[in-house]
C-alpha positions in Angstrom: 8.9 28.3 -4.7 9.4 25.1 -2.0 13.1 24.0 -2.3 13.6 20.2 -1.0 16.8 19.3 1.1 18.8 18.2 -1.5 22.1 18.0 0.6 22.0 14.3 1.5 22.8 11.2 -0.2 19.4 10.1 -1.2 18.6 10.5 -4.7 16.8 13.6 -5.8 13.8 11.4 -7.8 13.4 9.6 -4.6 12.7 13.0 -2.6 10.8 14.2 -5.6 8.5 10.9 -5.4 8.0 11.3 -1.7 7.1 14.9 -2.1 4.2 14.2 -4.8 2.9 11.0 -3.1 2.4 12.8 0.1 0.4 15.4 -1.8 -1.6 12.7 -3.5 -2.1 10.9 -0.2 -3.4 14.0 1.5 -5.5 15.0 -1.2 -4.0 18.6 -1.8 -3.2 17.0 -5.5 -6.8 15.7 -6.4 -7.6 12.6 -8.4 -7.4 13.3 -12.1 -5.4 16.3 -11.6 -2.8 16.6 -14.5 0.7 16.5 -13.2 2.6 18.8 -15.2 6.8 18.1 -15.0 8.1 22.0 -15.3 5.4 23.2 -12.8 6.6 20.9 -10.3 10.4 21.2 -11.1 9.9 24.8 -10.5 7.8 24.4 -7.3 10.3 22.1 -5.6 13.5 23.9 -7.1 15.2 21.1 -9.1 15.2 20.2 -12.9 12.8 17.9 -15.0 14.8 15.0 -15.1 14.4 13.9 -11.5 10.8 14.8 -11.7 10.2 12.5 -14.9 11.9 9.8 -13.1 9.7 10.3 -9.8 6.4 10.3 -11.8 7.7 7.2 -13.8 7.8 5.7 -10.2 4.8 6.7 -9.2 3.2 5.5 -12.1 4.7 1.9 -11.4 3.4 2.1 -7.8 -0.3 3.1 -8.9 -0.5 6.7 -7.9 -0.7 8.3 -11.3 -1.3 7.1 -14.8 0.4 8.0 -18.3 -1.7 10.1 -20.6 -0.3 9.8 -24.2 1.4 12.8 -25.2 0.3 14.8 -22.7 1.9 13.4 -19.4 0.3 11.9 -16.3 -2.5 12.4 -13.9 -3.3 11.2 -10.3 -5.0 7.9 -10.9 -8.8 7.6 -9.7 -10.2 4.4 -7.8 -12.1 1.9 -9.2 -14.7 -0.1 -6.8 -14.7 -2.9 -9.6 -10.4 -3.0 -9.6 -10.1 -3.0 -6.1 -12.5 -5.7 -5.4 -10.6 -7.8 -8.1 -7.3 -7.1 -6.3 -8.6 -7.9 -2.9 -9.9 -11.1 -4.3 -6.7 -12.0 -5.9 -4.5 -11.2 -3.1 -7.0 -13.5 -1.0 -6.3 -16.6 -3.0 -2.6 -15.9 -3.2 -2.1 -14.7 0.5 -3.9 -18.1 1.8 -1.6 -20.2 -0.4 1.6 -18.2 0.6 0.4 -18.7 4.1 0.1 -22.5 4.1 3.6 -22.8 2.0 5.3 -20.6 4.6 4.1 -22.9 7.7 5.1 -25.8 6.0 8.5 -24.6 4.9 9.6 -21.9 7.4 7.0 -22.0 10.6 9.7 -20.9 13.4 10.8 -18.2 11.4 7.6 -17.2 10.2 5.8 -16.9 13.6 9.2 -15.2 15.0 9.0 -12.4 12.3 5.1 -11.7 12.1 5.5 -11.3 15.9 7.9 -8.9 15.8 6.3 -6.7 13.1 2.9 -6.6 15.1 4.7 -5.8 18.3 6.4 -3.1 16.4 2.9 -1.8 14.7 1.4 -1.7 18.6 4.5 0.3 19.5 4.0 2.8 16.8 -0.2 2.8 17.3 0.7 3.6 21.1 2.7 6.6 19.9 0.1 7.4 17.3 2.8 7.2 14.6 0.2 6.6 11.6 2.5 7.3 9.1 4.8 4.2 10.2 2.0 2.0 10.1 1.6 1.3 6.0 5.2 0.1 5.8 4.7 -2.3 8.8 1.4 -3.5 7.0 3.5 -4.2 4.0 5.9 -6.1 5.6 3.8 -8.1 7.4 1.8 -9.3 4.1 5.2 -9.5 2.2 7.0 -11.3 5.1 4.3 -14.4 4.7 4.9 -14.3 1.0 8.8 -14.2 1.1 8.6 -17.2 3.4 6.2 -19.3 1.4 9.4 -20.1 -0.7 7.9 -19.1 -4.2 9.5 -16.1 -6.1 6.5 -16.2 -8.2 4.1 -15.4 -4.9 6.3 -12.8 -3.9 6.4 -11.1 -7.5 2.6 -11.1 -7.8 2.0 -10.1 -4.2 4.1 -7.1 -4.9 2.5 -6.4 -7.7 -0.9 -6.5 -6.3 0.1 -4.6 -3.7 1.2 -1.9 -6.0 -2.0 -1.5 -7.5 -4.0 -0.5 -4.6 -0.9 1.1 -2.6 -2.3 4.7 -2.7 -5.6 3.7 -1.4 -4.8 1.8 1.2 -2.2 4.2 2.7 -4.8 7.1 2.4 -7.2 5.0 4.4 -4.8 4.5 7.1 -5.2 8.5 7.8 -9.2 8.1 8.7 -9.9 7.1 12.0 -9.5 3.6 13.6 -8.3 1.8 10.2 -4.9 1.3 11.3 -6.5 -0.3 14.4 -8.7 -2.6 12.7 -5.8 -3.5 10.1 -3.7 -4.4 13.1 -6.6 -6.5 14.7 -6.7 -8.2 11.2 -3.0 -9.1 11.6 -3.3 -10.7 14.9 -6.0 -12.6 13.8 -3.9 -14.1 11.0 -1.0 -14.5 13.4 -3.1 -16.7 15.8 -4.4 -18.9 13.1 -0.9 -19.2 11.7 0.3 -19.9 15.2 -2.1 -22.9 15.6 -1.3 -24.0 12.3 -4.7 -24.2 11.1 -5.1 -23.6 7.3 -9.0 -23.2 7.6 -8.6 -20.6 10.3 -5.8 -18.8 8.4 -7.8 -18.6 5.3 -10.7 -16.9 7.4 -8.5 -14.7 8.9 -7.1 -13.6 5.7 -10.8 -13.3 4.2 -11.7 -11.2 7.1 -9.0 -9.1 7.1 -9.1 -8.3 3.4 -12.8 -7.7 3.3 -12.3 -5.2 5.7 -9.5 -3.4 3.8 -11.7 -3.3 0.8 -14.5 -1.5 2.8 -12.1 0.9 4.7 -10.4 1.6 1.0 -13.8 2.5 -0.5 -15.1 4.5 2.6 -11.6 6.5 2.3 -12.1 7.2 -1.2 -13.1 10.5 -2.3 -16.6 10.6 -3.6 -15.4 12.3 -7.1 -13.3 9.3 -7.8 -16.3 7.0 -8.1 -18.9 6.6 -10.5 -22.5 6.4 -9.4 -22.6 2.6 -10.0 -19.6 2.2 -7.9 -20.2 4.4 -4.7 -21.1 2.8 -1.4 
């Protein structure tokens, strides 16, 4: 039995969530594998209640899916689903960037520049584990500064649908460097306040993200028609 550290103030379910999420991302827990509350609770030395809460939040964030009257299983990837999410994100983030440039240009430039600097620092230290959060911050900053709560809510929803697969892709060689290059292109286009260039940069970045996600996905997750 592996016991987590429950001595600090972090909620137990959050620790269970992070523990299971890491096993999913690393591939230790396989796609379509069933998750059993009692087994996980025994494995990490806690009751079933925080495990149930952790599973609920893993479902909300797109890592697992519920099976009626059975429990949960690790969610597999659908090429069509990821393509749809990337296309929706492209349209949404292009609009968000245009509105953010109009309403909060100085703050937008300052915050995005800071995130890129932090990303460069983490990459120079080979701190790959920090990059998914920085990637999320970059895109959510644009959405937040658009001034639209609708854009912010939908952006977060879209990211939840593919967060597991995007995070997993960062563990493959060169992916986080390509992601950072995409952020730089978007930043430079925003800096020049060129809406057409911003749209092209976002399209290019999300096309690369799509390719990296599908390349990183275990082949058993994709049907024969989905494979690339």
